[in-house]
N, C-alpha and C positions, 0 to 999 in steps of 0.2 A: 865804382869800378866797372868797366865794361865786362860783360860776360861772354862766354864763348858762343860760337855759332851753334854748336850742338846743344848746349844748355838752353839757349834761347828757344830753339825749336821744341825741345822737350817741355819747357815751362808752358809754352803756348798750348801744346797738345794736352798737357795735364789739366789745364784750365778749361778745356773744351769738351762738351758732351753733345751727342746727337740731339737734334731738335725733335719735337713730338711728331707723331705720325698723322697723316691725313689720307682720306679716301678720295681718289681722283679717277676720272674716266681713263680707260686703258690707253687711248691715244695720247692723253696729256701726261701719262707716266713715262713717256720716252725720255731718256736722259736722267731720270730720277733714280733713287735708290730704294730697293724693296725694304720695308720696315719689319715684315714678319716672314718667317719661313713659309714657303708655299709647298703644300703636299698635293700630289696628283689626286683629283676626285674620281678618276676612272682610268682604265687602261688606255694606253696610246700605242698603236691604233686600238680603236674600240672593238674592232671585229677583223677577222681574217679578210684580206682584200688583195686584189691582183696588182702586181707591180708592172704589168705590161698589158698592152692590147693583144688579145690572142684568144685561146680556147682553153677553158677549164675542163680537165679530164681526170678520170680515175687512174691511179698508178698502174693498175693491171692492164690498162688499154694503151699505155704510153710507149708502144714499141715503134721502131723505125718502120716507115711505110704503112703503118696501121691506117685503116680508113674507118672513120667514125661518123655516125649520123648526128647532124646538128639538130638538137631538140629544143634549143632556146637561145635567147639573146639577153644578156645581163649588162645593161649600162650602169654607170655609176649613179647611185641614188636609188636603185631598185631595192625594194624591201621584201617582195615575195620571191622566195628562192626555192623552187621545186628541186628535189634531188635528181641527180643525173644517173640514168640507168646504165648498166654494162653495155659497152660498145657504142656509147653516145658521148657527145661533147656539147658544151654550152659556149657560144661566142661571148666574150667578156671584154669589158673596157677597163683601162687603168683606174684603180680606186674602187672598183665595184666589189661587192661582197662575194666571197667564194661560195658556190652552191654546195649543199650537203653532199658528201661522198667524193668530192673532187680533192685531189691531193697534190696537183701541180697545174701550172699554166704553161701552155706552149705558145711562144710568141708568134704573132701572125706571119712574120717574115720567114718562119721555119715551117710553114704549112702551105698547102694548096687547097683552096675551096672550090668545089664544083658540084652543081646539081644537088644541093642540100647535104653534101657530105664534105668532110675535111680529111686530107691525107697528111700525116705527120712525116716530115722529112728527116727528123732526127730524134733520137731517144733522149729523154731528160730524166734527171733524178727526182725522186719524191721531194716535195716541198719547194721545187724550183719556181722562182718568180712569184712567190706568195709572201706578202707582208703579214706576219702573224700578230694576233691580238697580244698587246702588252710587250712586244719585242723591243719597243723604244722605251716606254715608261710603264711600270706596273702601278696599279691603283694603290694609293697610300704612300708611295715613295716621295721622299723629300727631294724635289727637283731644283728648287731655287732657294738658297738660304738667305736669311736677312742680310742686307749689305750688298746684295747683287745689283750691279748697275744694269738698268733696263735698256738694252740695245735692241735693234730690230729682231735678232733671234729670240731674245727673251719675250718680247712683245708677241711674236708669233706663237711661242709656246703657250703663253697665258691665254691668248685668244683661242688656241686649239682646245683649251680646257674650259672655255666659256666664261672667262673672267672679264666681264664688262667694267668692273671696278677693281681697283688694286690699292693696297695700303703702302704708301711710300713716306719717307721722311719729308718734312716740310722744307721748302726752300728758305734759306736765311734771307732776311731783309737787311740790306747793308747800306747804311747811311755814309755818304761821302762828303767831306768838307775840306775845302781849300782855304788857306789863310794868307792874308797879306794885302796891304793897301795898293800894292803895285799891280794887282790882278784885275783883269776885266773879263767879262764873259764873251764868248764867241759871238761875233757879229757887231760888237761895239767898236766904233772908230778909234784907232789907236793914236795916242800922243806919245812923245818921247818919254821913256822911263816906264811905260806900261807893258804888261805881259799878259797874253791871252791865257785864260785858265784851262790849259790843255790837259793837265794832270787829272782833273775830275772826269774828263771824257774817256781817257785811256783806262782809268780805274773802273769806270762804269762798264766798259766793254769787257775788261778782264773779269769783273764780278759776274757778268752774264755768262761768259764762257765757262766760269767755274760753277755755274748752276744757281747763283744767287740772284736776288732782285735788287738792283741798285736804286737808291733814293738820293738824288742830288740835292744837297742843302745849300748850294751856292758858295758864297765867299764870306768868311768872317773877317771883318776889318780889324785893324790893329788897335782895338780898344777892348777893355775887359767886358764892357756891356755887350758888344757884338759877339765876342767869344762865348759869353755865358748863354746868350739866346740860342746861338747855333748849336753849341755843344749839348745843351740840355735837350734840344730837339733830337739830336743824333743819338742820345743815350736811350731813346725809346725803341730803337731798332735792336736786332739781334747782334749786329756788328757795327761799330763806328770806325771809319778810317779817316784820319786827318792827314793832310799833306802840307808840309812846311810848318814853321813856328814851333819846332820841338827842340831847337838847339838852345844856346845860352845867351842869345842876344837880347837887347833891351825890348824888342818887340816880339820876342818868342814867348807867347802867352799860353800856349796850349797846355803844357804840363801844370802850370799854376791853376788855371781855371778847371781843368779836369779834377785836380785834387780838391778844389773848393766844392765841386759838384759830387764828391763822394767816390771818385774812382780810385781804387787801390792800384798803385803802380807796382808791377811785378819786376820790371827792369827798365833801365834807360841806358842806352849805349851797348853796342855789341862789337866785339873785336872782328869786324869785317870791313871790306872795302870793295865797292862803295856801300854806303848805308849805315855808317857807324852810329849816327844819332837817331836810332830807331828805338821807340818805346812801346811797351805793351802793358795794359792794365785791364782790370775788370770792375764792373759795377753790377752786382747781382749776377744775372746771366748774360749781360752784355759784354762782349769782347771789344776792347778798344786798342786799335793799332794807330800809332802816331809815326808816320813815315816821313823821311826827308822830302824837301820840296824840289830838289833837282829831278827832272823827269826820268833820267836813267836810273837814279837811285830809287825813285818811287817804284818803277816797274820791276826792278830786280828784287827789291825787298818784298814786294807783293808776291812774287813767285816763290820766294824762299820761306816766307813766314805767314802771309795771309791765306794764300791758296790752300796750304795743308789744313788750316783751321776750317775753311769753308768746306773742304772735303769731309772732315770729321763731323761737322755739324749736320751734313746730309747723310751720314752713315756710310760713306764710301770707305772701303778697306782695300789697301792700306791708305791712311791719310797722307803719308809721305810718298810722293811718286818716286819710283826707283831711279837711281842714276845709271846711265849707260857707261861703258868703258870706251875711251877713245885715245888715240895717239896724237900728241902734239906735233904740229907741222914745224913750228918754230920754237926756239928756246925762249924761256920767260924768266924774268927776275922779279922778286917781290919782297916786301918787308916780312921778316920773320914774325912769329907770334900772332899774326892776323890772317884769317881766311880771306882770300881774294877771289872775286867773281870776275871771270874773263868772258866777255862777249865773243862768241865764235860762230863761224860757219862750219857746219858738220856735213861731211859727205862720206860715201862708202867707196872704198878702194880695195879690191881683191878680198872682199868679205870682212874688211876691218873699217871701223869708223875713224875718220881723220878729222881733227879739229884745227882750224886755222883762224887766226885773229880776224874779227870783223872790222878791224880798223883801230884808230886812235882810241885808247881805253880811258881817256879823260872823261869824266862824268858829264861834261858839258857837250859831248859829241852825241847828239840824239840819233844821228843817222846810223850809228853802229847797232842800235837796237832794231832798226829797220832791216839791216842786213843779216843780223844774227838769227840763227835757228837753234841755238843752244847756249847754255851758260856753263862754263867749266868752273868747278869748285876746287881751287888750289888750297891744300891744307895748310894750317897755321904753322906747323913745325918745320916746313921747308921754305927755303928762299930762292932755290935755283931749280929750274926744270929744263931739261935738254930736249931737243927735237927727238921724237920717237918715244919719249916717256909716256906711260899710260896714266890717264887722269880720269876723274869722275866728271861726267857732263850731264846736265839736266836738259833733255830735249824739249824744245818749245813747240815744235810742230807735231 
């Protein structure tokens, strides 16, 4: 019996655990997921420093029209910081350490300098234009929890704390296998009845976008021997994805050979459209996804079932990307009891997301996937949706 969309996703996530950690160079950690909590090894900033180019002065001397003697120049990077005497000021650059005794910085545009003296044009408050030690992060604070996706801001923060190496979850190795005698590889001259193996390429790109490392196994021909050879190779990866050959036809051999190779099938068939003949199984720690061969079905089921597993393998939280809320532009009719995925174009109007059909929803119309930037998930319990109804949409961009 087919299982529900929600149950299928839950069973997949229940069978999935994050991969082991590895240490990588900080630049190579971009787009990866932190495997350990990171605690600050020191205060940030490490020392009180100027937020402006200007003059560091004592609070008692910071009166409007005060004239102070310039007794020093403190550029960023200077380590020798003599104290500032009463009635004096030190010229200071942004990022430079605050000299002892100074309690504020007067920006250069609020001063007039002449003949070794500086006149203050305005009065400022104590602590003005100073970035104080530890005001951003204090030593020992947990600043990045495990599971954090390392984007440019996180890379900057880790670099600020001197982390040349960082511990991240390993990228999953994902084997991709297409099946069928009708398939030929890209670049092969076509004859009548042949189809280019395009699914493998779109899956490889999707795997890379999801953070995995694709391993193309080629094409399994419609024989048990070919399937055994290719599937056995694929089972050495962290994830194996097959395309086609999972239905009940005479040449649909994937499930039979996977069972022979020791894969435990968790489910076969889901109450969804498109993608009903989707199967999932495990062998040891290898996850096995058997997707339909139709390109639209392959791509939609990858988004709904494979991508969440790849996210969890890499420690990304949450594994399931959240749905956005959008309003339908047109009415929709569907079969009850089955979740339906609608390829849509999503745009913003007056602060709301509007979803309109990307075209003919027949699964043979590949161009709708090109036009779509979202997939609406129509729930199983309803069969009628009117224009203006609010629905869940998975944004693809």
